[in-house]
SERO-4910 file (N, C-alpha, C, O; in steps of 0.05 Angstrom, whole numbers):
BEGIN
 pado doro    nc1    nc2    nc3   cac1   cac2   cac3    cc1    cc2    cc3    oc1    oc2    oc3
  Met    A    444   1226    991    420   1227   1006    425   1244   1030    406   1259   1036
  Ile    A    448   1246   1048    457   1259   1069    446   1284   1061    424   1290   1071
  Gln    A    457   1301   1044    444   1325   1041    417   1330   1030    407   1352   1032
  Ala    A    404   1305   1016    373   1306   1018    356   1304   1037    334   1315   1035
  Leu    A    364   1289   1061    353   1294   1088    353   1316   1096    335   1329   1107
  Arg    A    380   1325   1090    382   1356   1112    371   1375   1102    365   1394   1116
  Ser    A    364   1374   1075    347   1396   1062    323   1393   1069    310   1414   1073
  Ala    A    310   1363   1071    284   1360   1080    276   1370   1106    253   1377   1111
  Met    A    298   1369   1125    289   1381   1148    298   1408   1148    287   1419   1167
  Asp    A    309   1419   1139    318   1450   1129    287   1463   1125    277   1481   1138
  Val    A    275   1447   1103    257   1455   1096    231   1457   1110    215   1474   1105
  Met    A    228   1438   1130    209   1435   1144    210   1462   1175    193   1476   1187
  Leu    A    241   1456   1178    239   1478   1200    238   1500   1193    243   1515   1212
  Glu    A    232   1512   1169    233   1541   1163    202   1538   1157    192   1556   1171
  Arg    A    180   1524   1144    162   1517   1140    140   1521   1161    119   1533   1159
  Asp    A    149   1506   1184    130   1497   1210    152   1507   1232    175   1499   1234
  Pro    A    139   1527   1249    152   1533   1274    153   1508   1293    171   1503   1308
  Asn    A    130   1491   1290    121   1475   1311    146   1446   1299    141   1425   1310
  Val    A    162   1446   1285    179   1429   1278    203   1428   1289    217   1447   1284
  Val    A    217   1405   1309    234   1413   1329    255   1384   1322    245   1362   1319
  Ile    A    283   1389   1321    295   1367   1313    317   1363   1343    329   1380   1356
  Tyr    A    318   1330   1346    338   1328   1371    348   1298   1374    337   1278   1365
  Gly    A    369   1299   1387    377   1267   1388    405   1267   1400    411   1288   1411
  Gln    A    424   1246   1399    448   1245   1407    467   1259   1381    468   1252   1358
  Asp    A    478   1279   1391    501   1292   1375    485   1308   1350    500   1316   1332
  Val    A    461   1313   1349    453   1322   1322    452   1350   1319    450   1360   1297
  Gly    A    454   1363   1339    455   1396   1348    484   1407   1339    489   1409   1315
  Tyr    A    502   1414   1356    526   1426   1347    540   1409   1330    551   1420   1311
  Phe    A    544   1382   1334    560   1366   1317    551   1358   1290    565   1350   1272
  Gly    A    524   1360   1289    509   1356   1263    502   1327   1251    495   1322   1228
  Gly    A    505   1306   1277    499   1280   1270    528   1266   1267    550   1276   1260
  Val    A    523   1239   1274    544   1218   1269    550   1220   1238    572   1220   1227
  Phe    A    527   1220   1230    534   1218   1188    528   1247   1181    516   1249   1159
  Arg    A    533   1270   1194    522   1294   1187    502   1305   1174    504   1325   1161
  Cys    A    475   1289   1177    458   1291   1164    441   1322   1181    422   1333   1169
  Thr    A    447   1330   1197    435   1353   1208    455   1379   1215    452   1399   1229
  Asp    A    476   1370   1199    497   1390   1199    493   1417   1189    488   1423   1166
  Gly    A    494   1431   1207    494   1470   1201    462   1474   1209    456   1497   1205
  Leu    A    444   1461   1219    420   1464   1222    417   1481   1247    406   1503   1246
  Gln    A    429   1471   1272    429   1488   1295    441   1513   1291    432   1532   1303
  Ala    A    461   1516   1276    467   1542   1270    454   1563   1256    459   1587   1255
  Lys    A    433   1548   1243    414   1564   1225    393   1575   1240    388   1599   1243
  Tyr    A    380   1553   1251    357   1555   1272    353   1560   1300    332   1567   1311
  Gly    A    381   1555   1312    381   1558   1337    378   1534   1348    370   1513   1338
  Thr    A    387   1540   1381    389   1514   1401    357   1505   1409    351   1482   1415
  Ser    A    340   1526   1408    309   1514   1418    301   1498   1398    283   1482   1403
  Arg    A    312   1498   1370    295   1482   1347    313   1456   1345    301   1435   1347
  Val    A    338   1457   1341    354   1435   1339    378   1431   1357    399   1444   1356
  Phe    A    373   1412   1373    386   1407   1402    400   1384   1400    396   1369   1381
  Asp    A    419   1377   1423    423   1349   1431    415   1342   1454    410   1359   1471
  Ala    A    412   1314   1457    396   1299   1477    421   1275   1493    442   1268   1484
  Pro    A    409   1270   1514    431   1255   1528    433   1229   1515    417   1226   1497
  Ile    A    446   1210   1519    448   1182   1510    426   1167   1529    431   1157   1551
  Ser    A    399   1169   1517    377   1155   1530    350   1156   1508    333   1174   1505
  Glu    A    354   1133   1494    335   1129   1475    301   1130   1481    283   1142   1468
  Gly    A    299   1116   1504    275   1121   1519    260   1149   1521    238   1158   1515
  Gly    A    286   1160   1532    281   1196   1540    274   1208   1514    253   1219   1508
  Ile    A    296   1205   1498    293   1218   1470    261   1215   1454    249   1234   1444
  Val    A    251   1185   1457    221   1180   1445    204   1192   1467    184   1205   1462
  Gly    A    210   1187   1489    185   1196   1510    185   1222   1513    164   1226   1527
  Thr    A    197   1244   1509    198   1270   1506    182   1277   1478    163   1292   1476
  Ala    A    192   1265   1462    180   1266   1431    147   1264   1435    130   1281   1429
  Val    A    143   1237   1447    110   1240   1449     97   1254   1467     73   1255   1462
  Gly    A    107   1269   1489    100   1289   1500     93   1312   1482     70   1322   1482
  Met    A    115   1320   1466    114   1343   1448     99   1340   1431     83   1358   1426
  Ala    A     99   1320   1419     73   1314   1393     42   1317   1408     24   1329   1396
  Ala    A     37   1307   1434     10   1311   1440      6   1338   1445    -16   1345   1438
  Tyr    A     22   1357   1455     20   1381   1453     23   1398   1432     25   1422   1437
  Gly    A     25   1390   1407     26   1398   1384     42   1407   1370     36   1421   1350
  Leu    A     74   1397   1378     94   1399   1364    102   1380   1347     94   1358   1354
  Arg    A    116   1380   1322    124   1360   1306    153   1353   1308    168   1366   1293
  Pro    A    165   1329   1329    187   1328   1331    200   1305   1313    190   1284   1306
  Val    A    225   1314   1307    240   1288   1290    258   1282   1302    278   1297   1303
  Val    A    257   1260   1312    281   1248   1332    294   1233   1315    285   1225   1294
  Glu    A    323   1229   1325    341   1207   1315    349   1192   1332    353   1201   1355
  Ile    A    353   1161   1325    362   1145   1340    390   1138   1325    389   1128   1303
  Gln    A    415   1143   1336    439   1144   1322    438   1124   1304    447   1130   1282
  Phe    A    430   1100   1306    427   1072   1296    410   1055   1300    406   1055   1324
  Ala    A    396   1039   1290    370   1034   1287    375   1008   1313    358   1002   1331
  Asp    A    391    999   1310    406    969   1330    399    990   1357    393    975   1376
  Tyr    A    398   1018   1364    394   1028   1390    370   1036   1407    367   1047   1429
  Phe    A    347   1023   1380    324   1030   1390    312   1018   1413    297   1031   1427
  Tyr    A    318    991   1418    311    976   1439    299    988   1466    278    982   1479
  Pro    A    319   1009   1472    314   1019   1502    284   1039   1505    273   1046   1525
  Ala    A    276   1046   1471    257   1065   1466    225   1051   1462    204   1061   1456
  Ser    A    234   1022   1467    214   1006   1458    181   1011   1459    163   1012   1443
  Asp    A    183   1016   1493    160   1019   1505    146   1047   1499    122   1050   1502
  Gln    A    162   1067   1490    152   1090   1488    141   1090   1458    122   1104   1452
  Ile    A    153   1074   1441    144   1072   1411    120   1059   1409    101   1070   1397
  Val    A    116   1028   1425     96   1014   1419     75   1024   1441     52   1027   1434
  Ser    A     81   1028   1466     51   1030   1482     43   1065   1484     23   1076   1494
  Glu    A     68   1077   1471     58   1113   1478     50   1117   1453     27   1110   1448
  Ala    A     66   1126   1433     69   1139   1404     48   1121   1391     29   1133   1380
  Ala    A     48   1096   1392     32   1082   1371      4   1079   1377    -13   1075   1360
  Arg    A      1   1082   1407    -31   1079   1415    -42   1104   1427    -61   1102   1444
  Leu    A    -32   1131   1420    -37   1151   1429    -67   1160   1417    -84   1171   1431
  Arg    A    -70   1156   1391    -90   1169   1379   -113   1149   1385   -135   1160   1384
  Tyr    A   -113   1117   1392   -130   1103   1397   -141   1105   1425   -165   1103   1429
  Arg    A   -120   1111   1447   -128   1110   1472   -142   1140   1474   -157   1146   1493
  Ser    A   -138   1152   1460   -150   1184   1467   -177   1187   1451   -187   1209   1450
  Ala    A   -188   1167   1439   -206   1171   1416   -198   1191   1397   -218   1204   1390
  Gly    A   -176   1198   1386   -173   1214   1372   -169   1244   1379   -169   1262   1362
  Gln    A   -165   1251   1408   -164   1276   1419   -136   1284   1412   -132   1308   1408
  Phe    A   -113   1266   1411    -88   1266   1416    -78   1255   1391    -92   1242   1376
  Thr    A    -56   1261   1386    -39   1245   1357    -10   1249   1366     -1   1265   1382
  Ala    A      1   1235   1354     40   1227   1361     47   1240   1331     58   1223   1316
  Ala    A     43   1257   1323     56   1269   1299     87   1271   1297     97   1293   1292
  Met    A    100   1252   1299    129   1248   1305    142   1230   1288    132   1209   1282
  Thr    A    166   1238   1278    183   1219   1258    204   1215   1275    213   1234   1288
  Ile    A    217   1183   1274    237   1173   1287    259   1165   1259    254   1148   1242
  Arg    A    279   1178   1259    297   1172   1240    317   1153   1249    331   1159   1268
  Met    A    319   1130   1237    340   1113   1246    363   1105   1225    351   1096   1206
  Pro    A    383   1106   1222    401   1093   1202    401   1061   1201    405   1050   1223
  Cys    A    398   1049   1182    391   1017   1185    414   1000   1168    426   1014   1151
  Gly    A    419    982   1168    428    953   1152    452    960   1153    460    981   1163
  Gly    A    471    939   1139    500    929   1143    513    944   1114    505    964   1102
  Gly    A    531    929   1110    553    935   1082    571    955   1088    582    969   1072
  Ile    A    574    957   1119    593    979   1124    614    969   1149    629    984   1162
  Tyr    A    612    948   1151    628    932   1173    627    944   1199    645    951   1214
  Gly    A    598    946   1202    588    962   1229    584    931   1250    573    931   1272
  Gly    A    592    910   1238    590    886   1261    559    883   1271    542    895   1258
  Gln    A    552    866   1293    528    857   1300    512    882   1309    489    883   1300
  Thr    A    520    905   1328    507    926   1334    506    951   1323    500    971   1336
  His    A    514    950   1298    514    978   1277    498    968   1254    492    987   1239
  Ser    A    489    939   1244    477    935   1223    454    925   1220    447    917   1197
  Gln    A    438    923   1241    413    912   1241    389    924   1222    389    949   1219
  Ser    A    370    909   1210    345    918   1197    321    910   1213    310    888   1209
  Pro    A    315    925   1228    291    916   1247    267    929   1234    250    941   1248
  Glu    A    264    928   1211    234    946   1201    210    925   1211    189    933   1221
  Ala    A    216    895   1208    188    871   1214    182    881   1243    158    882   1249
  Met    A    200    889   1261    189    900   1293    167    915   1294    149    914   1311
  Phe    A    170    931   1270    154    961   1277    131    958   1260    109    969   1264
  Thr    A    136    941   1238    108    933   1218     83    921   1233     59    925   1228
  His    A     92    903   1254     80    886   1269     64    902   1289     47    891   1303
  Val    A     70    934   1292     56    951   1310     36    964   1305     41    986   1297
  Cys    A      3    957   1307    -16    979   1294    -15   1005   1306    -19   1010   1330
  Gly    A     -7   1020   1288     -8   1056   1297     16   1064   1285     18   1088   1279
  Leu    A     36   1049   1279     62   1062   1267     64   1056   1235     60   1035   1222
  Arg    A     71   1082   1227     84   1077   1199    110   1072   1194    127   1083   1209
  Thr    A    117   1057   1176    153   1047   1173    154   1055   1142    138   1051   1124
  Val    A    184   1071   1141    183   1083   1106    212   1073   1106    225   1070   1127
  Met    A    223   1068   1080    253   1067   1077    255   1071   1048    245   1060   1029
  Pro    A    272   1090   1049    275   1105   1023    302   1097   1010    322   1099   1024
  Ser    A    303   1089    985    329   1077    976    345   1098    950    358   1090    930
  Asn    A    339   1125    957    352   1145    937    344   1170    949    324   1176    962
  Pro    A    367   1184    942    360   1213    952    334   1227    945    324   1240    964
  Tyr    A    322   1227    922    298   1237    916    278   1233    933    263   1249    944
  Asp    A    278   1204    933    249   1197    952    256   1201    979    239   1205    996
  Ala    A    283   1201    985    286   1201   1011    276   1236   1023    263   1238   1044
  Lys    A    284   1258   1009    279   1284   1012    247   1284   1013    236   1296   1032
  Gly    A    232   1272    994    203   1277    991    187   1257   1019    172   1269   1034
  Leu    A    191   1237   1021    187   1217   1035    186   1231   1064    169   1226   1081
  Leu    A    209   1250   1067    215   1255   1097    197   1274   1105    187   1275   1127
  Ile    A    194   1292   1080    175   1317   1085    148   1307   1090    135   1317   1109
  Ala    A    137   1287   1076    110   1275   1077    106   1266   1105     87   1271   1120
  Cys    A    134   1249   1112    124   1243   1143    127   1260   1164    117   1254   1186
  Ile    A    138   1281   1161    139   1300   1182    112   1314   1181    103   1325   1201
  Glu    A     99   1314   1162     75   1331   1161     51   1313   1164     28   1323   1163
  Asn    A     56   1287   1168     37   1265   1174     27   1263   1210     41   1262   1230
  Asp    A      3   1262   1208     -4   1258   1237      6   1233   1254      7   1234   1279
  Asp    A     11   1215   1242     16   1192   1254     48   1191   1265     63   1209   1259
  Pro    A     55   1171   1279     80   1168   1285     96   1153   1260     89   1133   1247
  Val    A    118   1166   1257    137   1144   1231    164   1139   1243    179   1155   1255
  Ile    A    167   1114   1238    198   1102   1239    206   1108   1204    195   1100   1184
  Phe    A    228   1123   1209    242   1125   1182    269   1117   1183    289   1126   1193
  Leu    A    264   1094   1166    293   1081   1165    312   1087   1140    303   1086   1117
  Glu    A    339   1094   1146    354   1103   1128    376   1084   1121    394   1079   1137
  Pro    A    373   1075   1098    398   1047   1098    423   1061   1097    426   1073   1076
  Lys    A    442   1063   1115    468   1080   1111    487   1070   1092    509   1080   1091
  Arg    A    481   1052   1078    501   1037   1058    500   1052   1034    518   1054   1018
  Leu    A    470   1066   1034    463   1085   1009    465   1117   1013    455   1133    998
  Tyr    A    482   1124   1042    481   1147   1044    498   1166   1021    489   1188   1013
  Asn    A    524   1155   1014    540   1169    996    530   1157    961    538   1167    940
  Gly    A    520   1142    962    512   1122    930    499   1103    927    496   1091    948
  Pro    A    489   1094    908    473   1072    908    498   1043    907    518   1044    893
  Phe    A    491   1023    924    504   1003    930    491    973    913    469    964    918
  Asp    A    507    963    895    493    938    878    504    913    891    504    891    879
  Gly    A    511    917    912    524    891    929    548    882    928    559    868    944
  His    A    561    893    903    591    881    889    608    908    909    608    932    904
  His    A    622    894    933    637    909    953    666    910    939    683    920    954
  Asp    A    673    905    923    698    902    914    704    918    888    724    913    876
  Val    A    688    934    882    686    953    856    681    984    876    668    985    897
  Pro    A    692   1005    865    694   1032    875    658   1039    875    641   1027    862
  Val    A    654   1057    890    629   1069    901    627   1093    873    644   1108    863
  Val    A    604   1089    867    590   1107    847    574   1128    867    554   1120    880
  Pro    A    586   1158    869    567   1177    888    542   1182    872    539   1176    848
  Trp    A    522   1193    889    498   1204    879    502   1214    860    492   1204    839
  Ser    A    518   1239    860    529   1264    842    529   1252    817    521   1268    800
  Lys    A    537   1221    805    540   1214    778    509   1192    774    506   1174    758
  His    A    490   1201    792    466   1179    784    438   1195    782    432   1214    798
  Pro    A    421   1187    762    399   1205    761    382   1213    787    369   1234    787
  Leu    A    382   1196    805    358   1197    827    378   1211    849    369   1212    872
  Gly    A    405   1223    844    416   1243    862    415   1269    857    430   1286    867
  Glu    A    393   1276    837    384   1301    829    357   1306    845    335   1295    843
  Val    A    363   1323    859    342   1329    879    332   1359    882    348   1377    887
  Pro    A    306   1364    879    295   1395    875    304   1407    897    309   1396    918
  Glu    A    308   1432    892    306   1447    914    283   1451    931    262   1444    921
  Gly    A    281   1464    961    254   1467    962    235   1452    964    239   1428    959
  Tyr    A    210   1459    973    191   1442    982    179   1421    963    170   1432    942
  Tyr    A    178   1393    965    164   1374    946    158   1350    968    170   1348    989
  Thr    A    137   1331    960    135   1305    973    134   1282    957    126   1285    934
  Val    A    139   1264    963    128   1229    956    105   1223    972    105   1227    996
  Pro    A     88   1214    961     62   1207    975     74   1185    991     94   1174    983
  Leu    A     62   1176   1017     66   1155   1032     45   1137   1020     25   1145   1008
  Asp    A     50   1106   1025     36   1087   1016     37   1078    989     24   1060    978
  Ser    A     56   1095    977     61   1087    947     84   1073    935    104   1087    939
  Ala    A     88   1054    924    108   1038    924    115   1046    893     98   1058    879
  Lys    A    140   1041    883    150   1050    849    158   1021    841    164   1002    855
  Val    A    155   1025    815    165    999    791    189   1016    784    186   1038    772
  Val    A    213   1006    792    235   1020    783    250   1007    765    269   1019    756
  Arg    A    242    975    753    247    965    730    222    949    722    207    935    736
  Glu    A    221    955    694    196    943    684    199    909    667    215    903    649
  Gly    A    184    895    678    191    860    662    162    850    659    140    857    665
  Ser    A    175    831    645    146    811    648    149    779    655    129    764    654
  Ala    A    173    770    661    180    743    675    174    743    700    159    725    708
  Leu    A    182    763    720    181    759    749    175    788    764    184    809    756
  Thr    A    163    786    781    159    805    799    179    804    826    178    783    840
  Val    A    196    825    834    212    828    856    202    848    871    200    871    863
  Ile    A    195    840    895    189    861    916    207    875    939    209    864    961
  Thr    A    214    888    935    238    896    948    248    926    959    246    944    942
  Tyr    A    254    931    976    263    967    985    291    966    996    304    946   1000
  Gly    A    299    997   1002    323   1000   1011    341    988    996    335    981    973
  Thr    A    369    984   1009    396    976    988    392    956    969    403    955    947
  Met    A    367    933    981    364    911    961    350    918    941    347    899    925
  Val    A    337    943    932    329    951    903    348    956    884    343    955    860
  Phe    A    371    961    893    401    960    876    417    930    871    433    927    852
  Val    A    413    917    884    423    894    885    408    878    869    420    861    855
  Ala    A    377    878    867    361    867    853    364    877    823    365    861    804
  Gln    A    366    899    821    371    913    793    400    897    780    401    885    758
  Ala    A    419    899    797    442    887    785    439    855    779    452    845    761
  Ala    A    423    842    795    414    817    791    404    811    767    412    793    752
  Ala    A    387    827    765    369    816    737    389    827    711    386    814    691
  Gln    A    405    847    710    422    852    693    437    832    684    437    825    660
  Glu    A    453    818    709    470    797    708    464    767    702    481    752    693
  Thr    A    435    758    708    428    738    698    409    740    669    406    722    652
  Gly    A    398    765    669    383    763    642    356    765    652    344    775    632
  Val    A    339    763    669    317    759    679    298    779    669    310    801    669
  Asp    A    278    781    662    263    806    656    245    812    677    222    805    675
  Cys    A    254    826    700    235    826    726    224    853    725    234    870    711
  Asp    A    205    857    739    187    873    747    204    877    772    211    857    784
  Ile    A    211    901    781    227    903    808    205    934    819    199    955    808
  Ile    A    201    922    843    183    945    863    192    951    883    194    934    901
  Asp    A    200    977    885    214    988    910    188    999    925    172   1015    916
  Leu    A    188    986    949    158    993    967    165   1016    970    147   1031    961
  Arg    A    187   1033    983    186   1055    999    170   1060   1019    184   1068   1038
  Ser    A    143   1059   1025    131   1053   1052    121   1023   1056    103   1009   1047
  Ile    A    140   1019   1073    139    984   1081    112    978   1094    100    956   1090
  Trp    A     99   1001   1112     76    995   1125     62   1018   1132     72   1032   1150
  Pro    A     39   1027   1122     20   1011   1105     33   1011   1078     45   1032   1073
  Leu    A     33    991   1060     39    988   1034     18    991   1016     -6    989   1019
  Asp    A     37    996    993     14    994    963     15    968    950     30    958    933
  Leu    A     -6    961    962    -18    929    952    -24    927    934    -19    906    924
  Asp    A    -39    947    915    -41    947    882    -27    939    866    -32    920    851
  Thr    A      0    959    866     22    957    854     36    926    853     46    917    832
  Ile    A     36    911    877     44    886    874     28    868    866     35    847    854
  Val    A      0    874    874    -14    852    857    -19    856    830    -22    836    816
  Asn    A    -20    879    822    -18    879    791      4    873    777      1    862    756
  Ser    A     31    879    785     49    864    776     50    832    781     53    819    760
  Val    A     49    820    805     42    789    798     27    778    783     33    761    766
  Arg    A      1    788    786    -17    786    767     -7    782    731    -14    763    717
  Lys    A      5    798    726     23    802    698     45    785    697     52    777    675
  Thr    A     58    777    720     87    761    713     81    727    722     93    708    713
  Gly    A     58    728    744     54    699    745     81    687    767     78    666    780
  Arg    A     98    700    769    125    691    790    134    720    802    136    744    794
  Cys    A    140    703    827    146    727    849    174    725    868    178    704    881
  Ala    A    192    747    869    208    736    890    213    764    909    212    786    900
  Val    A    219    757    940    217    776    955    246    780    968    257    760    977
  Val    A    258    803    969    287    810    973    287    826    997    276    848    996
  His    A    300    818   1023    310    840   1040    331    831   1057    337    807   1058
  Glu    A    344    852   1071    369    846   1076    365    837   1113    382    828   1129
  Ala    A    346    841   1116    338    837   1152    336    799   1154    332    786   1133
  Thr    A    339    788   1176    340    762   1179    311    752   1171    292    767   1170
  Arg    A    309    725   1166    294    709   1153    271    704   1164    249    708   1153
  Thr    A    275    694   1188    249    683   1205    232    707   1213    243    724   1227
  Ser    A    209    711   1205    193    733   1219    197    753   1200    177    766   1200
  Gly    A    211    760   1186    221    779   1165    196    794   1157    175    784   1162
  Phe    A    197    817   1144    177    832   1132    163    808   1108    140    800   1102
  Gly    A    193    802   1098    188    780   1073    170    765   1079    152    766   1063
  Ala    A    165    752   1097    142    731   1109    113    746   1099     96    734   1087
  Glu    A    111    770   1106     85    780   1112     78    786   1073     57    788   1061
  Leu    A    104    788   1061     96    798   1030     93    771   1012     85    769    989
  Cys    A    103    751   1029     94    726   1010     68    715   1019     58    697   1005
  Ala    A     58    724   1039     27    717   1049     12    735   1034     -7    726   1022
  Leu    A     15    762   1031     -1    779   1018     -5    769    985    -27    767    973
  Val    A     21    762    974     19    750    949      3    730    946    -16    729    930
  Gln    A      9    709    964    -10    686    963    -39    685    968    -55    668    961
  Glu    A    -43    708    981    -74    711    990    -85    724    966   -109    720    962
  His    A    -69    741    948    -84    763    932    -75    743    895    -85    750    874
  Cys    A    -60    726    896    -47    726    872    -47    692    873    -32    682    856
  Phe    A    -63    673    890    -60    647    886    -60    638    860    -41    623    854
  Tyr    A    -78    644    842    -88    628    818    -70    635    799    -64    619    781
  Gln    A    -59    659    800    -40    671    782     -6    657    784     12    656    768
  Leu    A     -7    651    804     19    646    810     32    614    792     19    593    794
  Glu    A     52    616    779     61    597    764     86    574    776     93    551    769
  Ala    A     95    593    799    115    577    815    117    587    847    110    609    855
  Pro    A    126    569    862    131    578    892    144    607    889    156    615    869
  Ile    A    138    624    913    151    643    916    176    644    928    180    630    948
  Glu    A    196    660    917    224    654    922    227    675    942    212    694    942
  Arg    A    249    671    964    254    689    990    280    693    993    292    672    999
  Val    A    298    715    991    324    721    991    323    741   1016    307    760   1016
  Thr    A    343    734   1039    349    754   1058    372    746   1073    387    728   1065
  Gly    A    375    761   1097    402    758   1113    395    737   1127    371    734   1132
  Trp    A    414    718   1135    415    696   1156    402    704   1183    396    726   1192
  Asp    A    400    679   1194    382    684   1218    409    680   1244    411    660   1258
  Thr    A    424    697   1244    444    706   1256    450    731   1266    436    749   1257
  Pro    A    471    738   1285    474    769   1287    489    775   1265    501    757   1254
  Tyr    A    492    800   1256    507    812   1234    536    799   1233    552    810   1250
  Pro    A    543    787   1224    574    781   1225    597    799   1216    602    801   1192
  His    A    611    812   1233    635    831   1223    651    816   1202    654    826   1180
  Ala    A    661    791   1210    683    784   1193    670    769   1172    685    759   1155
  Gln    A    646    764   1168    633    745   1144    615    764   1136    594    753   1128
  Glu    A    614    794   1133    596    813   1126    580    805   1096    556    806   1094
  Trp    A    598    796   1074    585    791   1049    582    769   1048    579    763   1024
  Ala    A    581    746   1065    571    719   1066    536    722   1079    515    709   1074
  Tyr    A    540    744   1095    510    751   1103    486    765   1088    462    760   1087
  Phe    A    505    787   1076    493    806   1058    481    793   1034    496    782   1018
  Pro    A    454    793   1028    449    781   1002    456    798    982    443    818    976
  Gly    A    476    790    970    489    803    946    474    791    915    460    771    914
  Pro    A    482    807    894    469    796    868    474    760    859    458    747    846
  Glu    A    498    752    867    494    723    863    474    708    878    462    692    864
  Arg    A    466    708    903    451    697    914    428    708    907    412    690    903
  Val    A    415    732    901    398    740    890    382    734    861    358    732    855
  Gly    A    407    730    845    400    722    821    401    693    815    395    683    794
  Ala    A    410    680    838    398    647    840    374    641    844    364    622    832
  Ala    A    359    657    864    333    656    867    317    664    842    300    648    833
  Phe    A    321    684    831    307    695    799    307    668    786    285    657    782
  Lys    A    329    656    779    328    633    763    313    608    776    301    593    760
  Arg    A    312    603    803    295    578    811    263    595    805    244    580    798
  Ala    A    258    617    808    230    622    811    225    617    775    206    603    768
  Leu    A    238    626    759    233    619    727    235    584    722    220    571    708
  Glu    A    254    576    733    256    538    729    233    529    742    217    516    729
  Asn    A    229    533    769    208    516    783    174    523    775    164    545    776
  Ala    A    165    505    769    135    507    764    117    490    783    128    472    795
  His    A     96    494    785     69    480    792     64    452    777     62    453    752
  Glu    A     62    434    786     56    412    763     32    415    761     19    402    745
***
């Protein structure tokens, strides 16, 4: 996935002279995860450059650049560190098109590695996607594999809206099904690790059914896509598993069509439970599929605590906890 993201930025730097990339250590060093490795050497220090340790400054300057026609792609080194930039994201980038009556847009992409599973503890493991989906004017995207990562990132850079592009760092080097005690399978041995060279896009606002089934609809995204697949295999539950890809705006038709087919639904995400994006998904399913639901909607999430370093796998929604929810969805029924 690291190579796919780098390829997407490489493609857009070559295609569009208005694209610039910057953030903490993204220039000479190539980023803490090496996603921008080699880009400064190829395109120069005016296109790919380092920024001070100031998230508010990074995003604030990007808003100004975007207003004047550039397409900045900025990196927040970890999603946990976006908070100092909150005002610039919410009050400036998200509102620019509206407050200028369409005279200006904030065509900017903010990349953020997110999620746990790497023993990063409370300040390097957060999944803050719900904070962004609550803000009108922002797009929020989270790929689960290299193919989608490249196509979605190119689509985001070309889009005229500000986009929060969340990258599950546990997936950077391979798919992860929640079994932390088994060897990692690299993307080079996975079908979704095959990424075309050159330009292509994955449409925004489009979900993908990654596993077809008839007994249960599972709505998820990011790392949990692979955990849900493992849970389905281990429990034998015949699931439709939907990878949202674009968290907001989302592909509501795919969700509704699946739930109306299966009559049962489970929502899975790594972020904390209360006011997590899963609550919005549950509400949407209830609003649009109430008469087709045969059982209460199940929700599997992280706990309402900081991400615990010492209890990483008790917090992380693994296949055992997800599989138990799948079984409850099939066992429970409305009277």
